[in-house]
ROPADO-990373 format. One record per residue (C-alpha): residue number from 0; residue in one letter; y, x, z. Coordinates in steps of 0.001 Angstrom, whole numbers. Each point is the difference from the previous one (the first is absolute). Example, Ala and Ser with C-alpha at 12.3 -4.5 7.8 and 13.67 -1.06 7.14 Angstrom:
2
+-------+------+---------+---------+---------+
: bator : tike :       v :       u :       w :
+-------+------+---------+---------+---------+
:     0 :    a :   -4500 :   12300 :    7800 :
:     1 :    s :    3440 :    1370 :    -660 :
+-------+------+---------+---------+---------+
END
This chain:
214
+-------+------+---------+---------+---------+
: bator : tike :       v :       u :       w :
+-------+------+---------+---------+---------+
:     0 :    m :  -16230 :  -24037 :   22815 :
:     1 :    l :    2719 :     380 :   -2642 :
:     2 :    g :   -1737 :    3027 :   -1545 :
:     3 :    w :   -3263 :   -1957 :    -221 :
:     4 :    f :    1833 :   -2926 :   -1611 :
:     5 :    r :    1711 :    2249 :   -2529 :
:     6 :    a :   -3333 :    1620 :    -899 :
:     7 :    l :   -1369 :   -3402 :    -991 :
:     8 :    m :    2963 :    -904 :   -2185 :
:     9 :    p :     288 :    1102 :   -3642 :
:    10 :    r :    2313 :    2964 :    -529 :
:    11 :    e :    2724 :     358 :   -2590 :
:    12 :    d :   -1451 :    3018 :   -1815 :
:    13 :    r :    2654 :      26 :   -2711 :
:    14 :    f :    1952 :    2360 :    2249 :
:    15 :    f :   -2437 :    2791 :    -791 :
:    16 :    d :     451 :    -459 :   -3742 :
:    17 :    l :    3761 :     199 :     456 :
:    18 :    f :    -261 :    3097 :    2183 :
:    19 :    e :   -2111 :    1696 :   -2673 :
:    20 :    q :    2424 :   -1007 :   -2746 :
:    21 :    h :    2846 :    1497 :    1989 :
:    22 :    a :   -1961 :    3189 :     678 :
:    23 :    r :    -495 :     392 :   -3749 :
:    24 :    t :    3765 :    -145 :    -537 :
:    25 :    l :     339 :    2775 :    2596 :
:    26 :    v :   -2412 :    2233 :   -1906 :
:    27 :    a :    1650 :    -802 :   -3336 :
:    28 :    g :    3430 :     746 :    1437 :
:    29 :    a :   -1223 :    3267 :    1534 :
:    30 :    e :   -1601 :    1054 :   -3287 :
:    31 :    a :    3291 :    -653 :   -1788 :
:    32 :    l :    1878 :    1957 :    2673 :
:    33 :    e :   -2317 :    2972 :    -442 :
:    34 :    e :     562 :     -93 :   -3768 :
:    35 :    l :    3752 :    -391 :     513 :
:    36 :    l :      90 :    3176 :    2103 :
:    37 :    r :   -1343 :    1982 :   -2962 :
:    38 :    g :    3510 :    -419 :   -1365 :
:    39 :    g :    1256 :    -115 :   -3573 :
:    40 :    d :    1110 :   -2823 :   -2259 :
:    41 :    a :   -2658 :   -2388 :    1353 :
:    42 :    v :    1683 :    -247 :    3419 :
:    43 :    p :    1915 :   -3261 :    -748 :
:    44 :    r :   -3148 :   -1641 :   -1349 :
:    45 :    y :   -1972 :     749 :    3162 :
:    46 :    c :    2924 :   -1156 :    2145 :
:    47 :    q :    -210 :   -3326 :   -1813 :
:    48 :    v :   -3766 :    -171 :     591 :
:    49 :    i :     613 :     414 :    3734 :
:    50 :    a :    2669 :   -2722 :     -73 :
:    51 :    d :   -2406 :   -2339 :   -1800 :
:    52 :    r :   -2752 :     638 :    2538 :
:    53 :    e :    2478 :    -604 :    2821 :
:    54 :    h :     856 :   -3410 :   -1468 :
:    55 :    e :   -3708 :    -852 :    -252 :
:    56 :    a :    -506 :    1061 :    3614 :
:    57 :    d :    2877 :   -2218 :    1130 :
:    58 :    d :   -1604 :   -3000 :   -1713 :
:    59 :    i :   -3314 :     706 :    1715 :
:    60 :    s :    1697 :     379 :    3382 :
:    61 :    r :    1667 :   -3382 :    -427 :
:    62 :    e :   -3377 :   -1546 :    -803 :
:    63 :    v :   -1474 :    1478 :    3173 :
:    64 :    l :    2822 :   -1330 :    2165 :
:    65 :    l :    -282 :   -3423 :   -1625 :
:    66 :    a :   -3757 :     -10 :     613 :
:    67 :    v :     589 :     882 :    3661 :
:    68 :    r :    2178 :   -3079 :     384 :
:    69 :    r :   -2398 :   -2294 :   -1823 :
:    70 :    s :   -3353 :    1172 :    1376 :
:    71 :    f :   -1525 :   -1639 :    3049 :
:    72 :    i :   -2469 :    2842 :     598 :
:    73 :    t :     870 :    3595 :    -875 :
:    74 :    p :   -2485 :    2923 :     -46 :
:    75 :    f :    1899 :    1721 :    2806 :
:    76 :    d :    3228 :    -438 :    1945 :
:    77 :    r :    2900 :   -1383 :   -2046 :
:    78 :    g :    2378 :    2582 :    1420 :
:    79 :    d :   -2374 :    2787 :   -1034 :
:    80 :    i :    -197 :   -1404 :   -3523 :
:    81 :    k :    3789 :     -77 :    -275 :
:    82 :    d :     355 :    3505 :    1421 :
:    83 :    l :   -2656 :    1418 :   -2311 :
:    84 :    i :    1429 :   -1420 :   -3209 :
:    85 :    q :    3529 :     963 :    1071 :
:    86 :    s :   -1034 :    3598 :     656 :
:    87 :    m :   -1760 :     137 :   -3375 :
:    88 :    d :    3096 :   -1416 :   -1674 :
:    89 :    d :    2179 :    2561 :    1765 :
:    90 :    a :   -2063 :    2767 :   -1629 :
:    91 :    i :     620 :   -1184 :   -3558 :
:    92 :    d :    3640 :    -774 :     853 :
:    93 :    q :     445 :    3600 :    1104 :
:    94 :    m :   -1548 :    1271 :   -3235 :
:    95 :    n :    2553 :   -2095 :   -1863 :
:    96 :    r :    2847 :    1410 :    2117 :
:    97 :    t :   -1204 :    3475 :    -925 :
:    98 :    a :      -9 :    -886 :   -3700 :
:    99 :    k :    3475 :   -1576 :     252 :
:   100 :    t :    1390 :    3151 :    1611 :
:   101 :    i :   -1498 :    2118 :   -2785 :
:   102 :    m :    1552 :   -2260 :   -2629 :
:   103 :    l :    3350 :     -67 :    1805 :
:   104 :    f :     312 :    3782 :     -64 :
:   105 :    e :   -1701 :     335 :   -3421 :
:   106 :    i :   -2544 :    2503 :    1283 :
:   107 :    r :   -2511 :    1188 :   -2599 :
:   108 :    t :   -1546 :    3073 :    1644 :
:   109 :    f :   -1783 :     201 :    3340 :
:   110 :    d :   -1122 :    2967 :    2043 :
:   111 :    p :   -3677 :     635 :     863 :
:   112 :    v :     340 :   -1312 :    3558 :
:   113 :    m :    1309 :   -3341 :   -1266 :
:   114 :    r :   -2939 :    -244 :   -2382 :
:   115 :    e :   -2392 :     826 :    2825 :
:   116 :    m :    1579 :   -2684 :    2161 :
:   117 :    g :    -555 :   -2426 :   -2868 :
:   118 :    g :   -3664 :     914 :     274 :
:   119 :    t :     -21 :    -938 :    3694 :
:   120 :    v :    1517 :   -3380 :    -880 :
:   121 :    l :   -2797 :    -660 :   -2486 :
:   122 :    e :   -2650 :    1159 :    2461 :
:   123 :    a :    1348 :   -2328 :    2691 :
:   124 :    a :     140 :   -2898 :   -2481 :
:   125 :    r :   -3604 :     521 :   -1063 :
:   126 :    l :   -1195 :     185 :    3606 :
:   127 :    t :    1845 :   -3246 :     700 :
:   128 :    a :   -1549 :   -1660 :   -3041 :
:   129 :    e :   -3430 :    1077 :    1235 :
:   130 :    a :     631 :   -1334 :    3493 :
:   131 :    v :    1504 :   -3397 :    -796 :
:   132 :    p :   -3132 :   -1648 :   -1513 :
:   133 :    l :   -2005 :    1011 :    3073 :
:   134 :    l :    2100 :   -2345 :    2150 :
:   135 :    n :   -2121 :   -2828 :   -1406 :
:   136 :    a :   -2788 :    1125 :    2364 :
:   137 :    i :    1775 :    1879 :    2768 :
:   138 :    g :   -2960 :     232 :    2355 :
:   139 :    k :   -2261 :    1406 :   -2669 :
:   140 :    h :    2565 :    2523 :   -1247 :
:   141 :    s :    1857 :     893 :    3203 :
:   142 :    t :   -1195 :    3612 :      27 :
:   143 :    r :     960 :     564 :   -3623 :
:   144 :    l :    3363 :   -1700 :     503 :
:   145 :    s :     744 :    2276 :    2940 :
:   146 :    a :    -907 :    3067 :   -2061 :
:   147 :    l :    2226 :   -1082 :   -2887 :
:   148 :    t :    2994 :    -711 :    2212 :
:   149 :    e :    -427 :    3385 :    1679 :
:   150 :    r :      64 :    1642 :   -3418 :
:   151 :    v :    3259 :   -1770 :    -845 :
:   152 :    v :    1505 :    1378 :    3220 :
:   153 :    e :   -1185 :    3484 :   -1012 :
:   154 :    v :    1605 :    -412 :   -3422 :
:   155 :    e :    3246 :   -1014 :    1694 :
:   156 :    g :    -135 :    3173 :    2076 :
:   157 :    r :    -381 :    2092 :   -3158 :
:   158 :    s :    2894 :   -1863 :   -1570 :
:   159 :    d :    2204 :     802 :    3014 :
:   160 :    a :    -858 :    3691 :    -311 :
:   161 :    l :     752 :     -52 :   -3734 :
:   162 :    h :    3319 :   -1702 :     666 :
:   163 :    e :    1040 :    2767 :    2379 :
:   164 :    q :   -1243 :    2655 :   -2427 :
:   165 :    g :    1895 :   -1612 :   -2864 :
:   166 :    l :    3244 :    -271 :    1940 :
:   167 :    k :    -157 :    3650 :    1004 :
:   168 :    a :    -705 :    1167 :   -3551 :
:   169 :    l :    2735 :   -2242 :   -1377 :
:   170 :    f :    2527 :    1326 :    2501 :
:   171 :    h :    -753 :    3598 :    -906 :
:   172 :    a :     174 :    -789 :   -3720 :
:   173 :    k :    2991 :   -2375 :    -107 :
:   174 :    g :    1504 :    -376 :    3460 :
:   175 :    r :    2851 :    2435 :    -517 :
:   176 :    s :     269 :     254 :   -3780 :
:   177 :    d :    -308 :   -3704 :    -906 :
:   178 :    p :     508 :   -2310 :    2996 :
:   179 :    m :    -213 :   -3166 :   -2110 :
:   180 :    a :   -3399 :    1016 :   -1364 :
:   181 :    y :   -1120 :     621 :    3579 :
:   182 :    i :    1222 :   -3435 :    1123 :
:   183 :    v :   -1694 :   -1806 :   -2886 :
:   184 :    g :   -3224 :    1982 :     353 :
:   185 :    s :    -160 :    -582 :    3745 :
:   186 :    e :     499 :   -3732 :    -542 :
:   187 :    i :   -2907 :    -145 :   -2439 :
:   188 :    l :   -2189 :    1971 :    2408 :
:   189 :    g :     968 :   -2403 :    2764 :
:   190 :    h :    -886 :   -3040 :   -2103 :
:   191 :    l :   -3396 :    1477 :    -860 :
:   192 :    e :    -720 :     646 :    3658 :
:   193 :    d :    1040 :   -3566 :     820 :
:   194 :    v :   -2527 :   -1383 :   -2501 :
:   195 :    v :   -2870 :    1704 :    1805 :
:   196 :    d :    1455 :   -1097 :    3346 :
:   197 :    r :    -249 :   -3594 :   -1208 :
:   198 :    f :   -3656 :     539 :    -878 :
:   199 :    e :    -542 :    1258 :    3532 :
:   200 :    d :    1514 :   -3302 :    1175 :
:   201 :    v :   -2590 :   -1823 :   -2126 :
:   202 :    a :   -2772 :    2102 :    1553 :
:   203 :    n :    1293 :    -821 :    3480 :
:   204 :    e :      -4 :   -3721 :    -801 :
:   205 :    i :   -3574 :     213 :   -1259 :
:   206 :    s :   -1037 :    1907 :    3130 :
:   207 :    a :    1559 :   -2681 :    2194 :
:   208 :    i :   -1857 :   -2737 :   -1891 :
:   209 :    v :   -3292 :    1850 :     441 :
:   210 :    i :     575 :     418 :    3733 :
:   211 :    e :     845 :   -3670 :     463 :
:   212 :    n :   -2928 :   -1325 :   -2043 :
:   213 :    v :   -2963 :    2231 :     884 :
+-------+------+---------+---------+---------+
END
């Protein structure tokens, strides 16, 4: 009876606009991270771009949470809305942590594995940005949403493998001769892996929403 009643009531569709806005900050942040990992004098500028996108994402997240409190009818479960926007926000927060670590240690050169991991971050962000608008019609797009979330999980698996590869290469190159360089490099690799892990969290939240609403 409640589901029938909710179907007759107008939905608050502004949530979808906010989700899409947030997804765009994720892509913009990931693009800046990929450019940052090219190294050189532009590193601080791209770190600032990521920080700016993180601030934008925080503002959007606050709008979503405010809308949850104020809306009588939401497009899907309130808890799912909160979990989804929080997981998306965690992804951009982790990008910003990565950038802060790079600025802290004044790193300006990055090895090929780090750059490749930056590519997995961008791929996961773009898949997320493709999936989020489809939540506006979950039943219609359930198959596509499932395919996109599966691809994010695959990207996360590749990122894990790259992380292990990068740590091994870094140990052989710096582990004995320059322990500090090994520690700093391993921390950056860990942060990059964590970014993709957060995108997997987003994919899992989307999968849960699909299951509950189809």
